[in-house]
N, C-alpha and C positions, 0 to 999 in steps of 0.2 A: 558642588559635590551630588551625586546623585544617589539615591536608593537604591539600594543592591538585593537586598533580602527584606522580607517582613514575618516576622515572629518565626525564625532559622529558615525559610521557604523564600527558594531563589523568584525575585521579581520577574522574568521572563517565563516563570511558570503557573503563573498566576493572571486568570484572566478577568476576572471580575474582583472588585471590594466592595460591598455594602451593596449588592447588584446591579454596581456602577462600571463597566468596562473600563481596564485599565488604560484601553487608549484615549480616552476621555480624561485620564485624571493628570494633572499637567503639577500638583501638590501633597503630601503628603506631611501633614504639621510643619509647615513652610520650607520642607528640602524637597527638590527637583525629583520627578517621576522619570524614570528611563525613559528614552524618547524613540521611538523608530522600532523597528521588528528585528530581534536579535535571534542567533542558531549558536548558542554557546554548547549544547551539548548533542552527543549520538548516542545511541543504545547500542554498548556492544554484546553480541552472542559469540558463544564459545565453537560453535559448531560441534557441539559432543551431545547437549542436553538443552539447554538454554533455550528458550522461546517468549512471545507473549501471549497468553491465552486471552479470546476476546470473547467465548463464552458461548452461550447456545443461542444463536441471530435466526431463530426460525420464523418465516413471515416477517421478516425487518426490511427495511429496504438495502442492508447488506446483503439481501440474499432473493435478488432479482429473479425474476420468470423468464422466458425466453419471449414472451407476449410484452411486457413493460420491458425489457431490453430492446427489444425491436420496435418500440413505441418512441422510446427516450433516448436508446442508447448508452452507453456506460465505460467506465474509462477508471482504473485503476493506476496508482502510481506512487512512486518510493526514489530517493537518495539511498544508491549503496557505494558500501566500499568494500573489497575484499584484499587480505593481504596475500602477497606470494605463498603458494602453496595450501592454500585454505580450500575445504572440500565445497562449501558455497551450494546453497539447494535452493526450499522454497522462502520466497519472501511474501506474499500473500497469500493462504490459503483461504476461502470462503468457502465452507460448510462442508467437511468430511473430518470425522474420526469416528471412532469404536466398533470400525468395520474392514474387513480387507478391499469390499469394493472400492471401484471409484466414484467420486462425489464432486462437484461445486467449481467456483471457478478458482484459478489459480495463473499466477505469473511467479516465476522464478529463471533462476541461473543455474546452469547446469556444470557441472565438473569444469569442462571446455569452455566454456564463458559465454555460451549462447544464452540469450534472451529466449525464453520461452515460454508460450500461451496454451494453456490448458481451460478445454470447458469438458465437465465432465459429469457422469449420470445413467441415466438406461438406456439399453438398446431394447427399444420399445419401450415394454415395460418390466425389461430382464435388469436386474443388476450383475454386473461382474467387474472384473479386473485386468482386462486386455485393451486391444487396440477397438474392439466394439462400442467398449463403453465410455471413449473418450475422444474427442476433437482437438489437434492442435495445430499452431505454426511455432514455426523458429526461424530467429534471426540467419542469415547469412555469412556474418560477421560476430567476431568475438568481442567482448571487453576487457580491459586490461587491468592487471590489477594494481594495487598504490596508488587509485586513482577514484575520485568521487565522477559516478555517473546518477543524471537522472535518467531513469526507465519510465514506460508509463505503458499499456496495453488499452488501446480502444475498439469499442465493440458498437460499428457505427451502428443508427438508424435502418431498420430494413435487414440487417444480417444475422440474424437469430429466427428466419424461418425454419420450415420444412423442408428440403433440407437448409442445414444451415448455410450460408455465405462464406467461408472460411478465408476467401479470397480478397475479402472487404475489408477483413480482421486488420488491423496495425499494431507495430511494434515502435515508438519511439527513443531516441538514446538522445540524451542533451537538447531534445525539441527536435529532431531531425527524422524524418519517417524512414524506417530501412527497410532494405528489401530481404522480405520474407526466404529465406533457405530451404526448407521443407515446410509443406504440408502433411498431416500423416493422419490416422485414426477412422471414425465414422461420420460422415456430414449428416446422418440420419438419427444419430443420439440427440436422447433427449436431456437436458439440464436437468437435473435432483442436488437436493442436497441432504446430508444427515448430519446430526453431531454437533460438534462446536467448532468454532474458525482459529486462526493463528496468524500470528508474524512470525515467520522465524523458523517455519517448522510446518510438515504434516504428519498429523496424526490419523494412521488407520488403525488396529489394534491395539498400536502402543505409537509412542512419539518415535518419528522418525527423521529424516531427510532435513537434518537441523543446518541452518544460517549459518556464516561464519564470518565475521567481518564488522563492521557497523551500519547502522542503517539509522536513515533522517527524513523529516518531513513524509510521512507515508499517507495519502490521500485516495478518497474515494468520490468519484462523481457521478449521478445519475443523469448522466450527459457523455456523449460522443464529442470528446475536447478536440477541436483543430490543430493546424498545424502551427498558426497565427497562438492557438492558446497556449501552447505546448512549449515555443520557445519563450512566450513572457513568463510561465512557471520557472523554466531552466532559466531564463534572467541573466544568460552568461555565466553561470556556475553558482547563482549565488540564490538558496532559498528566499520567497515572497510567501508575504501575509496572506493565504486563500481566502481565509474571510472578506476581505475587500478589493473590487472590482481594480484595476491600474492598468491602463494601456491596454494592450491585445489581450488581458487578461479579464474577462466577462462573464466569470463562472462559479461564483462567490453564490449563489443561487442557489444552484443546483449541487455545490457541494454536500455531501451526505455522512464523512465521517475523516478526520484528519487528526493524526496523531502527530505529534511536532517532537516528540522524543530529546525534551529540554528541560523536563524536571531538573534535572542535575542529582538528585537523592529520590530515594526507595527505588519502590516495584511496581508503582503506579501509574500507568502513564495515558494522561488525561487527552479524548476526545477535544479537541479544540476546535470541531465545528458546534458542536450543540450536548457533549456531555453524554448523549445515549450510549455510547460504546467504548466506554474506557476501558484499557486494557490490565494484565496482570501478570507481571513477570513468574518467568518458574525457572528455578535453579538460580536465582538470584542473579540475572543480565546483569553488568555492569556497565559505566558510564564512560565517555573518551571525549576528551576534547577534539579529536579529530573530528572537524567539522567541515561541511561543503561551503 
């Protein structure tokens, strides 16, 4: 028999015990600790008013400048599942709230199930809420309902110049680079941020564009992951431990945030990379045992 909980907390949601990583613990009071990396739960969002608040991330690594992305690259990813008929929208929204103007880095799945990546900010030095204040790419094909998919947006080194080279931005589904079906917006706009960040919604003057369905193992790297890296992250449909290099996944040192959504209880979501960016549930998101 192995331990499943400590003080009512699922063992799978614990990173350390008395500063010792759980991966290095074999037994507690002669009882075996669970082995390996597990995905027991996903976060379920209702598409109406629930999301994860990441707070204000000003000047953090989760709000990189154009220059820093141009130097190191940047990747955002998540496992997503959409029920039939769900409206579905923003998966990751870094740096936009409190204004009708466009800001920040975003990845979403629109109502037609195309994966869309947005870079938003200033047209020169002017804020706004139109095509002059965003630069976007979209997949040429859609993703199905009722099926777990791993999606990723990659900004390669050198792609965030002035103008931005959006033709080199990449979208991956299940570790496979996708054909880009649409380019839109202004390549000369300047990336900028304001307010708070979210998983599962976009906040302008109010929360909107709510995600509907389950989400799991959402991660951000200060690096442009390659096709082989992302194939390893997809791992034939089974999430991996992103904190440890294995095979073609060699990017753990560049991981800057990772929400496993595996706690199974409560509305606090640990950043399993370094704990710096723990999220808080808004309007009580629920847990699901539907997992990739």
